[in-house]
Every structure is written in structure tokens, then in C-alpha cells.
C-alpha angles and dihedrals in degrees: 000000000000118000094199137349088242089074115074098168113035091173091064109086090191093059090050095048092047091053091051092047091052092050092051090049091050091051093046090047090052093049092048091051090052093049092048096046087050091051090052090054092048090048091056092046093046090059094055134068108270117230114197120223118258115234118267095205131035134185108210105314093336124105106227113163129032133187120278096014143129115229134183141210111192136178150119120294116282100022095115098257090149093050089051089054091045089059091050091050090050088052089057091047098039116139117227110262095028108134099196109131098217094199090296095300113143133171113229100223114048092179091062121088116221123190111223113210110192114193114188130188106171120044125082119258097228102063116342103058098038090050092051090048091048093049090055092055096045093049089050091057100261127124120248096252094049119108106204112209088222097056118086129174142173140171124224091190095107095044117095108255090238090058099040097093092050089047095048090048091051092048093049091051088050092053093046089057092045098056142025090204120116106262129230108193124192121197110198103205107000098193090062091060092072135054099244124005092195093060116089094213094050092044093049093052092066092037090053094046092054092045092053091044095052092047099043100037143028094271140143126185129203111193122197115205136174120232121232110268112277088003139099089219121109114237124280135326087314091058092052094050092043090056089051095050100039129099103202123027118188118188115204121202146140113270112237128225126227090283091053093250119139115261127196093263118101117204124207109203125188109230093174137018110172099179098041143024110286110276125230115256121264127211135227140167140204112261116208087196097059094025089231148067124302132178115267122243116257090237090056092053096044091048094058092038093055096046088053096047090060089062094045092209126186098254091055090044091053091052092056093044088053088053094051102036102024096094091058095269119152117213133195114244092246091051095050092044090050093052096046093044089056094043093052100028087231136136123266090244092056092047091049090050092054093046089050092052090050093048092052100041137064098252115157116243126177130204125211088274090061091246119146108247144184125223109248129203119200131176116214119175090343092306119118118222131188125207141153118254120194110240091226090065094050 
């Protein structure tokens, strides 16, 4: 039986080895050409003044999404991640003159036409997904019966999980041939687009696809991903790699009261902002009246925050530690204690107890790069210092 018409003599090992070597040399030659071509592009860019891209989407005064980036919304199940993504999609599709607030999200150039591509993997096809797509349109100023040319959507629910990555890759190539518009692609949820989010090779297939797309085309990705139960960490090897490659990471979760019970408030916390300083959180809630998310009133937010501060619990303490140490700053013990005592109007003894609990437990703390860290205590010349150390360096 012939393996290939390229082989005339399968019984000659030398022929086979020469063929393999030629193939390898060709592949190496192609890779070298790509590397050298890229070097020439970098050489030209290095000699010019670099102008950084303006954000394409803001939330209030904060720059949130930039061109050619991978972005993330993460959170536990049921915290309205998809509804947050729907508001962002509506902001990209929003018609001029539409007055809907969309949680404060606004695209910067209303003369530009972006094509929104929504890829869903979870919701049923009879009610849930059609209603979500309908909501995106209506919030953007369209009628229910409209079919905007720049709004694309598919479901991978009926595709075998092993075949979903190939199907997604084929579909995205189809869309890129269909339009020259900048693409805003939502993967909801991203881990369902691959065979196994715990395997490095399967995870990197999708990561590499996204990296190639944002570098070669005018594409932005927004990946939704579930967190591990009772954890702030995104699921699996894919979640770890996604955090490393992403530019903006938003974490969505219910705000807790002084007794650590969920309230109606939903906090959107920025775990990572690669292009800016890390933004302060904003708060929203689900409205039965509008059947969607709305921004929470300042009085509601301050009421919950003040009740929690009186308790000076560990979760709140971690948030302030991230703020003071997340940019790589090292603080003396007395400096950190002074700041936290003022923030929580608590005694030094209470704050020291909380810091000790955080040092001796596996609380999840993030720096401004979105890296999972541990609070570190060091003594130098009889002075105690605190800083955050990324877990991957330990």
C-alpha cells in the first residue's frame, strides 16, 4: 500500500529519511522567513514615534477595551456575566440617537461600524439565546424584527465538544471573508469552545488562534469564563493562560453584607488593566422592571460598604491591600497599618489580626497585572515590610 505518491520506493529507508528532512528544512525555512520579516517590521516601527491606540470602549470615564486585544469577564455561575457582555455588545451596535445608558459603556467613534460576533455555548435555542440576542438589539436602539448587517451570532451547543474548536475556527474565517469591519467577538463561555480546558495543548489552540487574529486582523475578543467554585481563579489551564494574555479582566460577583451574605448589588472589579492604571470597581443590580442590569445608586453602594467596613473583614481588607501593594509597592508595617486603620476606622490590634489571618491562609490576592499573589512579610534591619509576590514566582 502506498502512503503517498511522493514515495516511489517505500523499501528504501534513505528515500524516506531524505523526504522527512526536506520537509523539516522547508518548515524551518518558512519559520525563519516569518521571524525575519517580523524583525524588519519592528525595526521600522522602533525608529518612529509610537502612538498608542485610543480605547474603543469606555465605561464612565474609564478606558476599558482597546483595539487588537483579548479581554475577559470572569465570575461564578449566576452573577450575570452574560448580561454584562450583552450591554457591551449593545454599546458597539448602538444607533446614533439611542438614549439607552448601557451601564455607562460607550464606544468612542460613533462613525465607525463594528461587527459584533456573539458565539454562545450554553443557552437553549428555543428561548434563552433568542431572547438574549433580541435584548442586545433593542438596547442598541433597533427593533425586535430588525436584522442588523453588523450583528452576527451562532451557537456551538449542537456541535460535539471535540469538534467545537475546528467549527469556531472555520466560522471566524468565514466572517473575516464576509466583512472588512473591525470585529468584536464574544465567546460565551470560552472554555466550552475547546475539548478540555485543563489540558495545555487544547487550551493553547484557542489562545494561539486569538493571538494570531488580534495581530493579523482588526479583531477584539471578549471571553466569558466561569471561576472555580469558592475561588477567584478562572477555570483550568485555559483560565490561567487567558489571564496572562488578556488586556482587561473584569470580575463579576454579588457584593456581600457585613454578615458575608450576598446582597442585590453586583460588583464589577477590574483584576487587570494592561493599558491603564487599574480602575475602581463599579456596581450594578438586576432590575425586574427593565428585565436587565442597571447601575446601582451611590447610596446603595455606600450603605453596604460602610456596614462592611465596621467589621473589617478579610475580603474587604484584601481589596485595600491590593490597592496599596498591587502595583509592586513595598510598604513598611507602620505605613500599611496606618492606612488600613484609617480606612476601616479600626484599632491597630484588629488590623494586625486580619493581616495575620491573610498571611496564614490561602486567600486569593491579585496585583495590577492580574497575577494571583500572596501577601509577603519581610524583616530588614529590624523593620517589617509587606509586599505582594506572584504565586508563579514562588
